[in-house]
N, C-alpha and C positions, 0 to 999 in steps of 0.2 A: 237159725241163728238170731238170737234175741237182739244183739247189738245191731244187726243189719236192719231188722224190722224197725227198731227205734230211729235208724237213719232215715227212713222213709218220712216220718214226722219232722225230722230236723234237717231235710233236704235244703230248704230255703236258706238256713243259717250256713249249712256246709258250702252251698254255692258261692255265697257271699265272702266266706272266709278264703276259699279256693281261688277267688279272683285275684288275691294279692300274695298268697302263699301257697306252696305245694302243701303244706300242713298248717294248720293254726297253732299259734304259741301254746294255747291251752290243750289242743288236741294232740299236740307235741310228737309229731313225728319230725319236726324241725323243717328246715329248708334244704333245697338242693344245694350241695356245696359243689361249686364249679371246679375247685381244686381237687375234689376227689374223683371227679368223672373226666378230668382233663385228658385229652387226647383219644377219647372214644368217638366212634362214628356211629351215626344212625343207619339203620338199613335202608337200601335203595327201595323204591316203590314201583316195581315194574308193571303193576296192574294200574297204578295211578297215573304213571308218566311213561314215557317211551322206554322200552327195555333196550339194554345194550347188548351188542353182538357178543362181546366178551364176558357177559355176566355168568356166573356159575351158580349151580343149585345143589342142595344136599337132598337126594332122594333115594328110593329104592327101585331098582329095575329087575326085569326077569333075566336070569343068567342062562348061559347055553345049556344048563341042566333042567331048564324049565321050573327053576325055583325062584322065589323072591330074594333077591340079594341082600347083603348088609347095606348099610348107607354108603352111597358113592358120591363123589364130587364131580360133577359133569356140566357141560356147557348148557345154558339155557337155550332153548329153540325160539330163535327170534327171525321173522319173515315179515315182509311187506305185505300189505292187502292183496297186491296183485299176484304175489307169489303163493299166498294162501289160495287164492281163486284158482291157481293152476292145479292145485292139489286136492281141494274139497269141492264137493258138489255146491250148488247155489244154496240148497237148504242147510247143509252142514255149515256153510260160511255165514249165513243168516243167524244160526243158533251160536256156534262156537266163537265166531270173531265179531258177532254185532250183538250178542247177548240176547238172542231171541229165545222163543219157547215154542215147542211143537205142540200141536193140538193133543188134547188128552185122549187116551185110548188108541192113538194112532201109531204110537212107536213100535218099530219092528222088533225090539228087544223086551217088550213089555210081559209077554207070556213065555219068554225063554226060560226052559228049566234045565238045560245042559249044564254040566259042571265045568268050570274053567274059570277064567279072569276076564273082566271087562277093562279094556285098555282105552286111553285117550285117543279119540277118534282123529286128533290132530297130529300127536307126536308118539303115540303107542306107548306111553307110560302105564303101567299097571295101576289101576285105580281101586277096582272092587272085585271081591272074589264071590262066586256064586253062593257059597254058603251063607253069606250075609245078606242075601237078597230075599225079599219076603212081599207078600201081596198086601199092598196098603189100600186098595180100592180107589186110589186118587186118579189113575189113569197114566201114570208115568212109573218107569221102573224104580224101585225103592230098595235101599239098603240101610241096615242098622248100623254099619261101620265101614270104613275104608280098609283096603288090604294093607295100607301103610299111611299113617297119619301125615307122615313127611311129604307125601305125594299130592296132599290136597291143600289148596290155598284158600283161606276164608276172609271175606270181607264184608262190611255192613253194606247193606243195599237198601236205600231209602227211596227208590223209585215207585212211582204210582201210588204215593201216600202211604205207603206201607213200611215197616221195618223188618227187613229179612236178613238172613245170612247167605250170601252168595257163595258158591263154591266153583273153585276153577282148578285147572291143572297146574301144578307147581312148575313143570318145566316148560310150558309154552304159553301159559295164561288163558287156555281155552275155557270159555264159559261152559259148565256142565250141567247146573241147575241150582237148587236151593236146598238149606239145611233147616229142618224143623225138629222140635223137641217133643214129637207126638208119636215116636216110634215104639217098637216092642222092647222087651228085655233082650239082652242084658244092659244095653246102653240107653234105651229110651229115645233114641235119635232116628230121624228119617231123613236120609240123604235122597232127595227127589231129583232124578236125573232125565235128561232128555235122551232118547235112544240115539239121536243123530249125533250126540257128543261122545258116543262109545263105539267100541269095536269089540265084539266078543271072540275071544280065542279058546277052544275046547282043550281040555287037558292034554289030549294027544298032540297038540300043536304047539304047546307052550315053548318047548326047546327050540323049535324054529324061528320063534320070535324073541329069543334071547339076545343079550348084548354082552360084548366083552368089556369088563370095567373091574377096576380094582377098588376095594373098600377105602373109604375115606378115614383119615385119622380123626377120631371124635373123642373128646373128653366130657367128664360130667362133674358137676357141682350142684350141691342141694343146700338151699337156704330157706330159712323161716323169718318172716318179718311181719307178721300180721295175716290179714285175710289174703289168701293165695290168689285171689283174682287180681288184686293190685300188683302183687309181687310178679306174677306171670306177665302182666301187661308190661311192666317196666322192662323186664329182660328180653322180652319180644322185640324190643325197638332197637337192640343193639346189633351192629354189624359183627358178624362172627358167630352169632347165636343161632344154631340151627333149629332148635325147638326149645320151648319152656313148657313143662308138664306139671300141672297142679297134682298134689298128692299129700300122703301123710307119711311121717317118719318120727321114730322115737317109742312106738309101742309094738303091739303084737299084731299078727296077720287077722286074728279074730275080731279086733276092734278097729280095723282100718277101714272105716265107713263113716260117712258125714254124720249120721245120727249119733253114733257112739262118741266121735271125736268132739262133737259139739257140748258134750257134758263136761268136758275138761278134766275127766278122770281116767283117760286111757294111756296117758303118757305121750300121746302123739302130738305133734304140731302140725299146723297146716304149712306145708312145705312146696317148694318148686324145685324140680330137678331141671337144670339147666344143661342141654347138650350143646357143645361149642367146638368151633374149629380153633384149635390153639395157634394155628399159623395166623389168625386174624385178630384174636382176642385171648389174653392169658388169664389165668386164675386170679391173680391179684387184681387185674383190673375188675373182674367180676365181683371180687370182695369189696373193692372201693365203691363200685355201684351199689352194692347191697347197703353198705353204711350210709351212702349219699341219699337214699331215697326211703329210709325208715328211720324211726327214733330207737336207737339201741340203748337208751337210758331209762326206759320205763319198763319195769318188771311185769311180765306176763300181760302186757297190754300195748295196743297201738290205737291211739284216738279212743273211740268209743267201743272197740272190740276188746273185751277183757276175758282172761282165762289163761290157762297155761298153754292151751292150743294156739295162742296168739304171741308166744313168746319170741324174742330175738334169738336166733340160734344160727350156728353154722354146723351142719353135719358133714364131718370130714371122712374121706374115703381112705386116706393114708396118712402118715407122719408127715409128709411133704406138704399137704394141705393144712394140717393142724398147725404147723409151724409157720406157714404163711400168714394164717389167721392171727396166731399169736404175735407175730412181728408188727403186723398192721395195727392191732389193737393197742399195743405198747407204744407205738408211735404217735397214734391219735390221743392216747391219754396224756403223753408228754407234751404234745402240742396243743392240748386242751381244744380240740376241734369241737367237742361238745361241752355244754355248760355243766352236765351232770356226768356221773360215772358210768362207764359202759357196763351194761348188765348181760350183754350177749353171751350165750352159752357155747361152749365148743363141745360137741357131742360126737362120738363115732358113729358112723352110718352103718347100722346093721342090715336094714332093708328099706328101700323106697316103694311105696305103694301107690300106684297112680289112683287119683281121686276119680269118682264117677264121671261119666262121659259129659253130663250136662255142665260140668265145672270147667271143663276144658275151653280154653279160648273164650271165657265168659265175657270179657269186656267187649270183644269184637262182636260176639253175638247179641249182646243186649246193651247197646248204646244208650237207651232211653231208661234202663232201670235206675231208680233213685240213688241207690248207693254208688252204682257205676258213675252217674252224673255227678254226684257231690263229692266222690272221693278218688275213684280210680282214673277218670278221664282228666281231672285237673292234674293229678300227679303226672300223668304220662305227658300232657301238654307242656308242663313246667320243665320236665326233662328235655323235651325236644327243643325247647326255647333256649335252654342253657348250651345244649350241645350245638346248636345253630348260632350261638353267639348272640342271641337276642335278649338274654336275660343274665343279670349278674347280682349276686347279693351284696 
């Protein structure tokens, strides 16, 4: 992506601009409009702060039939250190609750080749399936993808003078290991795990480890507003958003890949599919957030990113979503919320194609990447400040 390469050279300027604005006036994604995001809440940070007993999570569990469930809404597992010590061995506690690491080539599951699921050693949440396990040569059990992305929590880890992506269990915040981008196809990712963080259950025993749960009510929305790294990072901040997935929409399956989309000739836009809980945040609120955090008045451009793949667009799934978008745009035009004419396109969603694995959670995984530091992180920080009442335009 040429624009992102150019941003490396321009990062010093971008950082200066970002200090005062979410976007520069010339770079033109505008400022965060507090009125558009009024009433929204940031997600809690259970990993960074003490988790609450009544906190809920959206995950997939094993059913009584031994299958992976649809997304369900269940309580987070929260215990004191003393309670965990009653359940876990000293080594499990050191690794899962104190973020330790087991010695290489010593884990009991390193050479395991049975077929089944690897569950969280603390709470039993299904994390990885044996068909994604591979021999990495690193000395730790390695997988190229999770059984369910919803079940894995990622956060930036800058300990020991390194920049890594730590992976944790979504339901209980147990430390699992780290994520690297040197894995095999099809994802190119390596989830490097501690054996002590896992419990293996063979296929024949999956049903016995199942849970009785009801699927959660989940809605979806698809937005385009420039680089999907930035759009994804913004939506991930909002309470009620279960997941934000970078991808492509507007073109064919054959060209739904990063190389082709970068040509600007596929009809695709870089988009983000937002999975959300309508009981916590509604579609109109997500629409307002979308308009508050990008510039809908620049045609096929966001800042230094240019091309039809960077167009401002709303891909509606039904007439109700289309009507909501039309209504909000008409109101913003009438109130002159933006100095220029809104050029956001409303396009029927024919199909959403997830982007390559290395694009997912990109901002979290790459906090020191120049484009992330110069554009995405200042954008997220400004949104946080507005929602926390610390910044007003």
